C-alpha positions in Angstrom: -18.5 7.0 -3.4 -14.5 4.8 -3.0 -15.4 2.1 -4.8 -13.2 -1.3 -3.6 -13.1 -4.6 -5.2 -12.8 -7.5 -2.0 -10.1 -10.7 -2.2 -10.8 -13.4 -0.1 -10.9 -17.2 -0.8 -13.6 -17.3 2.1 -17.0 -16.5 1.1 -18.3 -15.5 4.3 -15.7 -13.3 4.9 -16.3 -11.6 1.8 -19.9 -11.4 2.3 -18.6 -10.1 6.2 -16.7 -7.0 4.7 -19.3 -6.1 2.0 -22.0 -6.1 3.9 -19.8 -3.9 6.5 -18.0 -1.5 4.2 -21.5 -0.8 2.6 -22.8 0.6 5.9 -19.6 2.7 5.8 -20.7 4.3 2.0 -17.8 2.0 0.3 -18.4 0.6 -2.8 -18.1 -3.2 -2.8 -18.0 -3.0 -6.7 -16.6 -6.6 -7.1 -15.6 -9.9 -5.0 -12.8 -12.7 -6.0 -11.8 -15.6 -4.2 -8.2 -16.0 -5.9 -5.7 -13.8 -7.7 -6.6 -14.9 -10.8 -10.5 -14.5 -10.8 -9.5 -10.8 -8.8 -7.2 -9.7 -12.4 -10.4 -10.1 -14.1 -13.2 -8.1 -11.9 -9.9 -5.8 -11.3 -10.1 -5.1 -15.0 -14.0 -4.7 -15.3 -14.8 -2.8 -12.1 -11.4 -0.6 -12.2 -12.0 -0.1 -8.1 -10.4 2.6 -6.7 -9.0 0.5 -3.8 -8.1 -3.2 -3.6 -8.9 -5.4 -0.7 -6.5 -8.3 -0.5 -6.2 -11.6 1.5 -2.5 -12.7 1.3 -3.1 -16.4 1.8 -5.5 -18.0 -0.7 -5.1 -21.7 -2.4 -4.3 -21.0 -5.5 -3.0 -17.5 -6.8 -2.6 -15.6 -3.9 -2.1 -12.2 -2.2 1.7 -11.3 -3.7 1.5 -13.1 -6.8 -1.6 -10.7 -7.6 0.2 -7.3 -6.9 3.6 -8.7 -8.4 0.7 -9.4 -11.3 -0.8 -6.1 -11.2 2.1 -4.2 -11.1 3.8 -6.3 -14.1 0.5 -4.9 -16.1 1.1 -1.2 -14.6 -2.2 -1.5 -12.9 -1.9 1.2 -10.6 -4.2 0.6 -8.7 -3.5 0.8 -4.5 -3.6 -2.5 -2.8 -4.5 -3.0 0.9 -3.9 -5.9 2.2 -6.4 -7.1 4.9 -5.2 -11.0 6.7 -4.8 -12.7 9.9 -1.3 -13.2 9.1 1.3 -10.6 10.8 4.5 -13.1 9.9 7.9 -10.7 8.8 8.3 -12.5 5.9 5.1 -11.8 4.3 4.4 -8.3 5.4 7.8 -7.2 3.8 6.8 -9.7 0.5 3.6 -7.9 0.2 5.0 -4.1 0.5 7.8 -5.3 -1.9 5.0 -6.1 -4.5 3.6 -3.0 -4.4 0.9 -3.0 -1.2 0.6 0.4 -0.5 -1.6 -1.0 3.0 -1.0 -3.5 5.2 -3.9 -3.9 7.8 -4.2 -7.4 10.2 -8.0 -8.6 10.7 -9.0 -7.4 13.7 -8.8 -4.2 12.5 -12.2 -1.9 13.8 -14.9 -1.2 11.0 -13.2 2.9 11.6 -9.7 1.9 11.1 -10.3 -0.2 8.1 -12.4 2.5 6.5 -9.9 5.4 7.0 -7.4 3.3 5.7 -9.7 2.6 2.5 -9.7 6.4 2.2 -6.7 6.8 3.1 -5.2 4.5 0.1 -7.8 6.2 -2.3 -6.4 9.8 -2.1 -2.8 8.3 -2.7 -0.9 7.3 1.0 -0.3 4.3 2.8 -1.2 3.0 5.9 0.2 0.0 8.0 -0.6 -1.5 11.1 1.3 -0.1 14.1 1.2 -3.2 16.0 3.5 -4.7 13.0 5.6 -1.1 12.3 8.3 -2.4 14.9 9.3 -5.4 13.9 9.3 -4.6 9.7 11.3 -1.5 10.5 14.3 -4.1 12.5 13.8 -6.6 9.3 13.9 -4.0 7.2 17.2 -2.2 8.5 18.9 -5.7 8.6 17.7 -7.2 5.3 18.7 -6.3 2.0 18.1 -3.4 0.2 14.1 -3.2 -1.0 15.3 -1.7 -5.0 17.3 -4.9 -5.2 21.1 -5.7 -6.0 21.6 -3.8 -8.6 20.0 -0.3 -7.9 21.2 3.2 -8.4 22.8 4.5 -5.3 20.6 6.8 -3.5 21.2 10.6 -4.6 21.1 12.9 -1.4 17.6 14.7 -0.3 17.1 18.2 -0.2 15.5 19.3 3.6 11.9 19.6 1.7 12.3 16.4 0.4 13.3 14.3 3.2 10.6 16.8 5.0 7.7 15.4 2.4 8.7 12.4 2.6 8.7 11.8 6.2 4.3 12.7 5.9 4.6 10.1 2.8 5.5 7.5 5.2 2.9 8.7 7.7 0.4 7.5 5.1 -0.6 11.0 4.3 -1.6 11.9 0.5 -0.6 14.6 -1.9 -3.4 17.2 -1.5 -2.8 16.1 2.9 1.1 17.4 2.9 0.1 20.4 0.7 -1.9 21.3 3.5 0.3 20.6 5.9 3.5 22.0 4.2 1.6 25.3 2.8 2.1 24.3 -0.5 0.5 23.5 -4.2 -0.6 20.0 -4.8 1.4 20.4 -8.1 4.8 21.0 -5.9 4.3 18.6 -4.0 3.5 15.8 -6.5 6.8 17.3 -8.0 8.8 16.6 -4.6 7.2 13.0 -4.9 8.4 12.3 -8.3 11.7 13.6 -7.8 11.7 11.5 -3.9 11.3 8.2 -6.3 14.0 8.8 -8.8 16.6 9.8 -6.6 15.8 6.5 -4.4 15.7 4.3 -7.3 11.9 3.7 -6.3 8.8 2.4 -8.5 6.2 4.0 -5.8 5.7 5.7 -2.5 5.9 2.3 -0.3 9.3 1.1 -2.1 10.6 4.8 -1.3 9.2 4.7 2.0 11.0 1.0 2.7 14.5 2.0 1.0 14.8 5.1 3.1 14.0 3.3 5.8 17.1 0.6 5.1 19.2 3.6 3.9 18.8 5.1 7.3 17.4 8.1 5.8 14.1 7.5 8.0 14.4 7.0 11.3 
């Protein structure tokens, strides 16, 4: 059973999400009302996925993601928020979130996203994808001004990267491309190195910015 921590400053929202996820056989192992409390809960429970709101009054969602990455805690973060502001979306993804959904999603969409992230994939709400792509291509590189130049990707690496961008896990990519899962993992590692990216989401963002993905 997939284990989740829910982080939201509104008690009723947290309780509602917990109830819905438990109906869908997802184990909510902890709750927190801001980023600082979340770090303690996450350290204690080590969930498979962190379900995180962005706008919280004290320590917000982006601060929380940055603290997780600084501590090398590689638990996938799925942002679940009412805000589709471009700056917030990009800020969360650049900080290291692997998924971004709005709170108007169905339970089926939410559970699919949680399972996708738990299996190593990424997922962004289709309703914000087009605006996000335009913002990425017109803004600074997601890897930062001091990032190394992008190295050439082979056709196979580009193929793997396209599937990563669509949210597929290594296991799913292996099935699609008829490869061993270990081979896919090696391809992903090489892609991260060539793009100067710290994780899969950052690799997709930089590839979009550089025009490698369309």
